[in-house]
C-alpha positions as CSV (number, residue, x, y, z in Angstrom):
1,X,92.5,133.1,113.0
2,X,95.0,130.8,114.8
3,X,96.0,129.5,111.3
4,X,95.4,132.3,108.9
5,X,95.8,135.3,111.2
6,X,93.4,138.2,111.2
7,X,91.2,139.6,113.9
8,X,88.5,137.1,115.0
9,X,87.0,139.7,117.4
10,X,86.1,142.1,114.6
11,X,82.6,142.6,113.4
12,X,83.5,143.6,109.8
13,X,84.9,141.4,107.1
14,X,87.6,143.9,106.2
15,X,88.9,144.2,109.8
16,X,88.6,140.5,110.4
17,X,90.9,139.8,107.4
18,X,93.5,142.4,108.3
19,X,97.0,140.9,107.9
20,X,95.7,137.7,106.3
21,X,97.8,136.8,103.3
22,X,96.9,134.4,100.5
23,X,98.3,130.9,100.7
24,X,100.5,131.6,97.6
25,X,102.2,134.5,99.5
26,X,105.6,133.5,100.7
27,X,105.0,135.3,104.0
28,X,101.5,133.8,104.6
29,X,101.2,131.6,107.7
30,X,99.6,129.0,105.4
31,X,102.2,129.1,102.6
32,X,103.1,125.5,102.3
33,X,106.6,125.9,103.7
34,X,105.3,127.8,106.7
35,X,102.5,125.4,107.5
36,X,104.6,123.2,110.0
37,X,105.4,126.2,112.2
38,X,101.8,127.4,112.0
39,X,100.4,124.0,113.0
40,X,103.2,123.6,115.5
41,X,101.9,126.5,117.6
42,X,99.3,124.1,118.9
43,X,100.9,120.7,117.9
44,X,104.3,121.2,119.6
45,X,105.3,117.6,119.9
46,X,104.3,116.7,116.4
47,X,106.3,119.7,115.1
48,X,109.4,118.5,117.0
49,X,109.1,115.1,115.4
50,X,108.5,116.5,111.9
51,X,111.5,118.9,112.2
52,X,113.7,115.8,112.5
53,X,112.3,114.4,109.3
54,X,113.8,114.4,105.8
55,X,110.5,115.9,104.6
56,X,111.0,119.0,106.8
57,X,114.6,119.3,105.8
58,X,113.5,119.4,102.1
59,X,110.9,122.1,102.9
60,X,113.6,124.2,104.5
61,X,115.9,123.7,101.6
62,X,113.1,125.2,99.4
63,X,112.3,121.9,97.8
64,X,108.9,120.3,97.3
65,X,107.9,118.0,100.2
66,X,104.8,117.0,102.1
67,X,103.7,119.2,104.9
68,X,101.0,119.0,107.6
69,X,98.1,119.6,105.3
70,X,99.3,116.9,102.9
71,X,98.1,114.3,105.3
72,X,95.7,116.3,107.4
73,X,92.9,118.0,105.5
74,X,92.7,121.6,106.7
75,X,89.3,122.7,107.8
76,X,88.2,119.0,108.2
77,X,90.8,118.1,110.8
78,X,90.8,114.5,109.7
79,X,93.5,111.9,109.9
80,X,94.1,109.6,106.9
81,X,93.2,106.0,107.2
82,X,95.6,103.3,106.4
83,X,94.4,102.7,102.8
84,X,94.8,106.4,101.9
85,X,98.5,106.4,102.7
86,X,99.4,104.1,99.8
87,X,98.2,106.5,97.2
88,X,99.4,109.6,98.9
89,X,103.0,108.5,99.5
90,X,103.1,107.0,96.0
91,X,102.7,110.4,94.5
92,X,106.4,111.0,95.2
93,X,107.8,107.7,96.3
94,X,107.6,105.7,93.1
95,X,109.9,104.3,90.4
96,X,109.2,107.1,87.9
97,X,109.9,110.0,90.3
98,X,113.0,108.2,91.6
99,X,112.4,109.6,95.1
100,X,114.0,107.2,97.5
101,X,112.9,105.0,99.0
102,X,110.3,103.9,96.4
103,X,109.0,101.2,98.8
104,X,108.0,103.9,101.4
105,X,104.3,103.6,100.6
106,X,104.3,99.9,101.2
107,X,106.4,100.3,104.4
108,X,104.1,103.0,105.7
109,X,101.0,100.9,105.2
110,X,102.7,97.9,106.9
111,X,103.8,100.1,109.8
112,X,100.3,101.3,110.3
113,X,98.9,97.8,110.1
114,X,101.4,96.7,112.8
115,X,100.2,99.6,114.9
116,X,96.7,98.0,114.7
117,X,98.3,94.7,115.8
118,X,99.6,96.5,118.9
119,X,96.1,97.7,119.7
120,X,94.8,94.1,119.4
121,X,97.6,92.7,121.6
122,X,96.8,95.4,124.2
123,X,93.1,94.5,124.2
124,X,94.0,90.8,124.6
125,X,96.3,91.7,127.6
126,X,93.6,93.9,129.2
127,X,91.1,91.0,128.9
128,X,93.5,88.5,130.3
129,X,94.4,90.7,133.3
130,X,90.8,91.5,134.0
131,X,90.0,87.7,134.0
132,X,93.0,86.9,136.2
133,X,92.0,89.7,138.7
134,X,88.6,88.1,139.0
135,X,90.4,85.0,140.2
136,X,92.3,87.1,142.8
137,X,95.7,86.7,141.1
138,X,98.4,89.3,141.6
139,X,98.6,91.1,138.3
140,X,101.2,93.8,139.2
141,X,103.9,92.4,136.8
142,X,101.4,92.0,134.0
143,X,100.0,95.4,134.6
144,X,103.5,97.0,134.4
145,X,104.0,95.3,131.0
146,X,100.6,96.4,129.9
147,X,101.2,100.0,131.0
148,X,104.4,100.0,128.9
149,X,102.5,98.8,125.9
150,X,99.8,101.4,126.4
151,X,102.4,104.1,126.8
152,X,104.1,103.1,123.5
153,X,100.7,103.0,121.7
154,X,99.9,106.4,123.0
155,X,103.2,107.8,121.7
156,X,102.7,106.5,118.2
157,X,100.7,109.4,116.7
158,X,103.4,111.9,117.6
159,X,106.2,109.5,116.6
160,X,104.6,109.0,113.2
161,X,105.3,112.7,112.3
162,X,109.1,112.0,112.2
163,X,108.5,109.7,109.1
164,X,111.2,107.5,110.5
165,X,109.6,104.1,109.7
166,X,112.3,101.9,111.2
167,X,112.1,103.8,114.5
168,X,108.3,103.7,114.4
169,X,108.4,99.9,113.8
170,X,110.9,99.4,116.6
171,X,108.5,101.2,119.0
172,X,105.6,99.1,117.8
173,X,107.6,95.9,118.2
174,X,108.5,96.9,121.7
175,X,104.9,97.6,122.5
176,X,103.7,94.2,121.1
177,X,106.3,92.4,123.1
178,X,105.2,94.2,126.3
179,X,101.6,93.4,125.6
180,X,102.4,89.8,124.9
181,X,104.5,89.7,128.1
182,X,101.5,91.0,130.0
183,X,99.5,88.1,128.6
184,X,102.1,85.6,129.6
185,X,102.2,87.0,133.2
186,X,98.5,86.4,133.7
């Protein structure tokens, strides 16, 4: 009922579906152009990022563009893995469709792979700090750098929804540098 509407407290099918419109109905909460605002009721930060994206601007201009359920399967609540992005983004961003940039799928995959590198660098920094603490070393500087890297890592899922790959990559680079600095400070 949070997504489709209706009356979840009703005991009859007819009453439960009161006010629910088909996804093809322009006024439906799950009509593809309305999906961001529907999802944004719960996913506020993701909606804010998405609203700054070119994808959202195209939706609002009544053009075809991906929306939340393009990447997130409704009813399954899953997140695509890295390999799935190549094919999904390539449906529009390709030489034939001439939707710029045509290298977006490759860049998206590379950005997500770099996010995995950040996670690896954080793990290395955590291990180095743990080992240094066992030797009674002061790890306050290293911990500050690690905390910065962790904060950046934790912000990435929301930041991704802006589809601003250069900005996303800048954040990842800053996180990797912070994690590597933490390792150097041990």
